[in-house]
C-alpha positions in Angstrom: -11.5 -29.5 -16.9 -8.7 -28.0 -14.6 -6.0 -29.6 -16.4 -7.4 -28.2 -19.7 -7.6 -24.6 -17.9 -4.0 -25.2 -16.9 -2.7 -25.9 -20.3 -4.6 -23.1 -22.0 -3.3 -20.6 -19.6 0.6 -22.1 -20.2 0.0 -21.7 -24.3 -1.3 -18.3 -24.0 0.8 -15.8 -25.9 3.0 -13.7 -23.7 1.6 -10.5 -25.1 -1.6 -11.4 -23.4 0.2 -11.4 -19.9 -0.7 -8.3 -17.9 3.1 -8.4 -16.5 4.3 -8.4 -20.0 1.9 -5.4 -21.1 2.9 -3.5 -18.0 6.6 -4.1 -18.7 6.5 -2.6 -22.1 4.2 0.2 -21.2 7.0 1.2 -18.1 9.5 1.1 -20.3 7.6 3.0 -23.2 6.8 5.7 -20.7 10.3 6.2 -19.5 11.5 6.5 -23.0 9.0 8.8 -24.0 9.6 10.9 -20.6 13.0 10.8 -21.3 13.4 11.6 -25.2 10.1 14.0 -25.0 9.8 15.3 -21.8 6.9 17.8 -22.5 4.9 15.0 -24.0 5.8 12.7 -21.0 4.5 15.3 -18.4 1.3 15.7 -20.0 0.6 12.0 -20.0 -0.2 12.3 -16.2 -4.4 12.6 -16.8 -3.9 8.9 -18.3 -2.7 7.3 -14.5 -5.0 9.6 -12.8 -8.0 8.5 -14.6 -7.1 5.1 -14.2 -6.6 5.5 -10.3 -9.9 7.4 -10.1 -11.8 4.6 -11.8 -10.3 2.2 -9.2 -11.2 4.3 -6.1 -15.1 4.2 -7.6 -15.2 0.6 -6.7 -13.2 0.2 -3.7 -15.4 1.2 -1.1 -18.4 -1.0 -2.4 -15.8 -3.8 -2.4 -14.4 -3.4 0.8 -17.9 -3.4 2.1 -19.0 -6.4 0.6 -16.1 -8.3 1.3 -15.9 -7.6 5.2 -19.8 -7.8 5.6 -19.6 -11.5 3.9 -16.6 -12.2 5.8 -18.0 -11.3 9.3 -21.5 -12.6 8.6 -20.1 -15.9 7.8 -17.8 -15.8 11.0 -20.6 -14.6 13.0 -18.3 -14.2 16.0 -17.8 -10.9 17.5 -14.9 -12.1 19.6 -13.3 -13.2 16.7 -13.7 -10.3 15.2 -12.2 -8.2 17.9 -9.1 -10.6 18.1 -8.5 -10.0 14.3 -8.7 -6.2 14.9 -6.4 -6.3 18.3 -3.7 -8.7 16.6 -3.8 -6.7 13.4 -2.7 -3.3 15.5 -0.6 -4.8 17.5 1.5 -6.0 14.5 1.2 -2.9 12.7 2.6 -1.0 15.4 5.6 -3.6 15.7 6.5 -3.7 12.4 6.1 0.3 11.7 8.2 0.9 14.8 10.8 -1.6 13.5 10.9 0.2 9.8 11.5 3.4 11.6 14.4 1.8 13.9 15.7 0.0 10.7 15.4 3.5 8.7 17.4 5.1 11.4 20.1 2.5 11.5 20.7 2.6 7.5 20.3 6.6 7.6 23.2 6.5 10.1 25.5 3.8 8.3 25.1 5.4 4.7 24.6 9.0 5.9 22.9 10.1 2.3 23.0 13.6 3.2 26.7 14.0 3.8 28.5 16.4 1.3 25.5 18.3 0.4 26.6 21.4 2.7 23.5 23.3 2.3 23.4 26.8 3.8 20.4 27.1 5.7 19.8 30.8 4.5 19.3 29.4 0.8 15.9 27.7 2.0 14.0 31.3 2.5 11.6 29.9 -0.1 11.5 26.5 0.8 8.6 26.8 3.2 6.6 28.2 0.5 7.4 25.4 -1.5 6.3 22.8 0.9 3.1 24.8 1.3 2.3 24.6 -2.3 3.1 20.7 -2.4 1.0 20.1 0.7 -1.9 22.5 -0.5 -1.5 24.2 2.9 -2.9 20.9 4.7 -1.9 19.4 7.9 -2.0 15.8 9.2 -4.8 15.2 11.7 -4.0 14.9 15.3 -4.4 11.5 17.0 -7.7 12.4 18.8 -9.0 13.8 15.3 -7.9 10.9 13.6 -9.5 8.3 15.8 -12.7 10.4 15.7 -12.5 10.5 12.0 -12.8 6.6 11.8 -16.8 7.2 12.8 -18.5 8.3 9.7 -21.1 11.2 10.0 -23.4 8.7 8.0 -23.1 5.6 6.1 -23.9 7.3 2.8 -20.7 10.1 3.6 -18.6 7.2 4.0 -19.0 6.0 0.7 -19.4 9.2 -1.2 -16.0 10.6 0.6 -14.6 7.2 -0.3 -12.9 7.1 3.3 -11.9 3.4 3.7 -11.4 3.4 7.4 -15.2 4.7 7.7 -16.2 2.2 5.2 -14.5 -0.7 7.1 -16.1 0.9 10.5 -19.7 0.7 9.1 -19.2 -2.6 7.2 -17.8 -4.3 10.6 -21.0 -3.1 12.5 -23.3 -4.0 9.6 -21.6 -7.6 9.2 -22.1 -8.0 12.9 -25.3 -7.1 13.1 -26.2 -9.7 10.1 -24.7 -12.4 11.6 -26.7 -11.5 15.0 -30.0 -12.0 12.9 -28.7 -14.7 10.8 -31.6 -17.1 11.7 -34.2 -14.6 11.0 -32.6 -13.0 8.0 -33.7 -14.6 4.8 -30.9 -16.4 2.5 -31.8 -13.7 0.2 -29.8 -10.9 2.1 -26.6 -12.8 1.6 -27.3 -13.7 -1.9 -27.7 -9.8 -2.7 -24.8 -8.8 -1.3 -22.7 -11.6 -3.0 -24.1 -10.5 -6.4 -23.6 -7.1 -5.9 -19.8 -8.0 -5.0 -19.5 -9.8 -7.9 -20.8 -6.9 -10.0 -18.2 -4.8 -8.7 -15.4 -7.1 -9.3 -16.5 -7.7 -12.8 -16.2 -3.9 -13.2 -12.8 -4.2 -11.7 -11.8 -6.8 -14.4 -12.8 -4.2 -17.0 -10.9 -1.5 -15.6 -7.7 -3.5 -15.2 -7.7 -3.8 -19.2 -6.3 0.1 -18.8 -3.8 -0.6 -16.4 -0.6 -0.8 -19.0 -2.0 2.5 -20.4 -2.1 4.0 -16.6 1.5 2.7 -16.3 2.8 4.3 -19.1 1.4 7.4 -18.4 2.8 7.5 -14.8 6.3 6.8 -15.9 6.1 9.2 -18.8 4.8 12.0 -16.3 7.6 11.2 -13.6 10.7 11.0 -16.1 9.1 14.1 -18.2 8.3 16.3 -15.3 11.4 15.5 -13.0 14.2 14.4 -15.3 16.8 11.8 -15.0 19.8 13.9 -15.0 18.1 16.5 -12.1 18.1 13.2 -10.2 21.8 12.8 -10.2 22.6 14.9 -7.0 20.2 12.7 -4.7 21.9 9.5 -6.1 23.1 8.4 -2.5 19.6 9.1 -1.0 17.7 6.9 -3.5 20.3 4.4 -3.4 20.1 4.5 0.3 16.3 4.2 0.3 16.1 1.6 -2.3 18.7 -0.4 -0.4 16.6 -0.1 2.8 13.8 -1.3 1.2 15.5 -4.6 -0.3 16.9 -5.4 3.1 13.6 -4.6 4.8 11.7 -6.9 2.3 14.1 -9.6 3.4 12.8 -9.0 7.1 9.4 -9.2 5.7 10.5 -12.7 4.1 11.6 -13.8 7.5 8.8 -12.4 9.2 6.2 -14.3 6.8 8.0 -17.7 7.0 8.5 -17.7 10.8 5.0 -16.4 11.9 2.8 -17.8 9.1 5.0 -20.3 7.0 4.7 -18.2 3.8 7.4 -18.3 1.2 7.4 -14.6 0.5 9.2 -15.0 -2.9 6.8 -17.5 -4.1 4.3 -14.9 -3.0 5.9 -12.4 -4.8 5.8 -14.3 -8.1 1.9 -15.2 -7.4 1.2 -11.2 -7.1 3.7 -10.0 -9.9 1.1 -8.5 -11.8 -0.3 -6.3 -9.1 3.1 -5.5 -7.7 4.4 -4.4 -11.2 1.2 -2.4 -11.6 1.6 -0.6 -8.0 5.2 0.0 -9.0 4.1 1.5 -12.3 1.2 3.8 -10.9 3.2 4.6 -7.8 -0.2 3.7 -5.9 -1.2 0.6 -3.8 -4.8 1.6 -3.9 -5.0 0.5 -7.4 -4.4 -3.2 -6.8 -6.5 -3.2 -3.2 -9.3 -5.5 -5.2 -7.2 -7.7 -6.5 -4.8 -8.1 -3.8 -7.7 -9.0 -1.6 -8.8 -11.4 -4.2 -5.5 -13.2 -4.2 -5.1 -13.4 -0.6 -8.1 -15.0 0.1 -7.4 -17.6 -2.8 -4.2 -18.3 -1.1 -6.0 -19.6 1.9 -6.3 -16.2 4.2 -10.1 -16.0 5.3 -12.5 -13.4 4.0 -12.9 -12.0 7.4 -9.3 -11.6 8.1 -8.4 -10.1 4.6 -11.6 -7.6 4.6 -10.2 -6.3 8.0 -6.7 -6.4 7.8 -5.7 -5.1 4.3 -8.1 -2.0 4.5 -6.9 -1.2 7.9 -3.3 -1.6 6.8 -3.6 1.1 4.3 -3.8 3.8 7.1 -1.7 2.2 10.0 0.8 -0.1 8.3 2.8 2.1 5.8 6.1 0.1 6.2 7.7 1.8 3.3 6.4 5.2 4.3 7.7 5.1 7.5 11.2 3.7 6.4 11.6 6.5 4.0 10.6 9.2 6.7 13.3 7.9 9.0 16.1 7.9 6.5 14.8 11.6 5.2 15.1 12.8 8.5 18.7 11.9 8.8 19.2 13.0 5.5 18.3 16.5 6.2 20.3 16.8 9.2 23.4 15.8 7.4 22.9 18.0 4.6 22.7 20.9 6.9 25.7 19.6 8.7 23.8 18.8 11.8 24.5 15.3 13.9 21.4 14.5 15.9 22.0 13.2 19.2 20.5 9.7 20.1 17.8 11.5 22.2 17.1 13.8 19.2 16.8 10.9 17.2 14.5 9.0 19.5 12.3 11.9 19.6 12.1 11.8 15.6 11.2 8.1 16.3 8.4 8.9 18.7 6.8 11.8 16.5 7.0 9.8 13.3 5.4 6.8 15.1 2.2 9.2 15.5 2.4 11.2 12.3 2.8 8.1 9.9 -0.9 6.9 11.0 -2.8 9.4 9.7 -0.9 9.9 6.3 -2.9 8.0 3.9 -5.1 10.2 1.9 -3.5 13.5 2.8 -1.8 15.3 0.1 1.9 15.8 0.4 1.5 13.7 3.9 5.2 12.9 3.9 6.4 16.4 4.0 3.6 16.9 6.3 5.3 14.1 8.6 8.7 15.6 8.0 8.0 19.1 9.0 6.4 17.9 12.2 9.2 16.1 13.0 11.8 18.6 12.4 9.9 20.9 14.7 9.5 18.5 17.4 13.3 18.0 17.4 13.6 21.5 18.0 17.1 21.8 16.6 17.9 25.6 15.6 20.1 24.5 12.8 17.5 22.5 10.8 14.4 24.9 9.7 11.2 23.2 8.6 12.0 25.1 5.3 14.9 22.4 4.9 12.0 19.7 4.0 12.0 21.5 0.9 15.4 19.9 -0.1 13.4 16.8 -1.0 10.9 18.0 -3.4 13.3 17.0 -6.3 13.7 13.5 -5.4 10.5 12.4 -3.5 8.5 11.4 -6.5 11.3 8.9 -7.7 10.7 7.2 -4.0 7.0 6.2 -4.6 8.1 2.8 -6.2 10.3 2.1 -3.1 7.4 3.0 -0.8 4.4 1.2 -2.4 6.3 -2.1 -3.2 7.2 -2.2 0.8 3.6 -1.0 1.8 1.9 -3.4 -0.3 4.1 -6.5 0.8 4.1 -5.4 4.4 0.1 -5.6 4.3 -0.1 -8.9 2.7 2.5 -10.1 5.0 0.3 -8.7 8.0 -2.7 -10.6 6.6 -1.2 -14.0 6.6 0.6 -13.6 9.8 -3.0 -12.5 11.7 -5.0 -15.2 9.8 -2.5 -17.8 11.1 -2.4 -16.3 14.4 -6.3 -16.6 14.6 -6.4 -19.8 12.8 -8.0 -18.7 9.8 -5.2 -19.5 7.3 -5.6 -22.7 5.0 -1.8 -23.8 4.8 -2.4 -26.5 2.5 -4.3 -24.1 0.2 -1.8 -21.7 0.6 1.0 -24.0 -0.2 -0.9 -25.4 -3.4 -1.4 -21.8 -4.5 1.6 -20.4 -4.3 3.3 -23.7 -5.6 1.3 -23.1 -8.8 -1.5 -25.9 -8.7 -4.8 -25.5 -9.9 -6.9 -25.0 -6.7 -10.6 -25.0 -6.6 -12.1 -21.8 -5.0 -12.5 -21.8 -1.3 -15.1 -24.0 0.3 -18.0 -21.9 1.9 -20.7 -19.8 0.7 -20.5 -18.7 -2.7 -17.7 -16.2 -2.8 -17.6 -13.5 -5.6 -13.7 -13.3 -5.3 -13.6 -17.1 -5.9 -14.9 -16.2 -9.5 -12.1 -13.5 -10.1 -9.3 -15.5 -8.3 -10.2 -18.8 -10.7 -9.1 -16.1 -13.6 -5.8 -15.5 -11.8 -3.0 -17.2 -13.9 -1.2 -20.0 -11.9 2.1 -19.6 -10.7 4.8 -21.3 -12.8 7.8 -22.8 -11.2 
């Protein structure tokens, strides 16, 4: 039977491939946004609606996946080790991303030649305030306390992933504690609920090409292609840094987990393309968790690392912020000293952790960094210089963020002895692989529908 499934998948018409549909939709969106800008700018609701649909089911999927994974492991010590190792990895890799961004920014100097007069930035502060809805990043203590939900219901109602994760860990540990007393129907119920939500995700994903079309039409129609000419060097610098950093991730994944990142990229090509097209990693969170589990990472590790990484492991965002700090200083003709660059790095290490879910978070983080540097020649209003090019950087940020979290999952799973390397090699090698051995996993059914990787 597995051979028949593979044969059918190989003979399926190319137009039924999600990757092909997304490619066509993205190209069509670019064409519409370029040729009919007003129409392109009006397509934004297509992407917004799709993202909202996905967000609707993320919280219950994360809850079910984490609860099932932890209850199956049933070891408080293991859960604690996974969390600690994940945070250590997140801090190490994001700090490296900041350093890497500063090195690239110093070498390429993307802001050189702008020669911006600070007096022309008088309205910049108002523009940034409008972009960020007058919000601010949470302070460290506020951010940490915010992980604890006011109530279990509010965590789901507000779609706060870290709060949902916190409650799910406690629930899973408690379920494991009373495992012998709890009837099997409890586990079965959670698994069945999880399968229901994965089924809903499957239905929503059929709208993915429409969302990619709307998102690209809006980006090009709203901001235009010609208007980005002045930022060509900054854009090229950021994307060059992203490509080089992905190479670093590839080396890290091979060294610390034995994972061939290039094969993994082929394995998640649909999800990666969708994240690029919609400029959002949240839309692929459910499917990425499915594929990581199917590729050998344990459900407990996947359920803990991936959602946490969405707040603590924003590799692409930190890389971008480091380059932008230097871009702003160079555009104003200011050479930051080594001490000032170290100050910027330390501030970004803190501000980047509270960026997830905050409107205009990159502008808020940059504003806080510029203020902390305290260089009189760089007004906070200078952050407004990035308003014209920030949106086009989303593809760079989401691709690195997504791959960074996947690599982190494999690395932590390997450190904890919860990575099935033979399964991982088979899946990434394109072999037909049966669902993971263990209690009935709702995601196993979804993974079985995944198109195998072709060599």
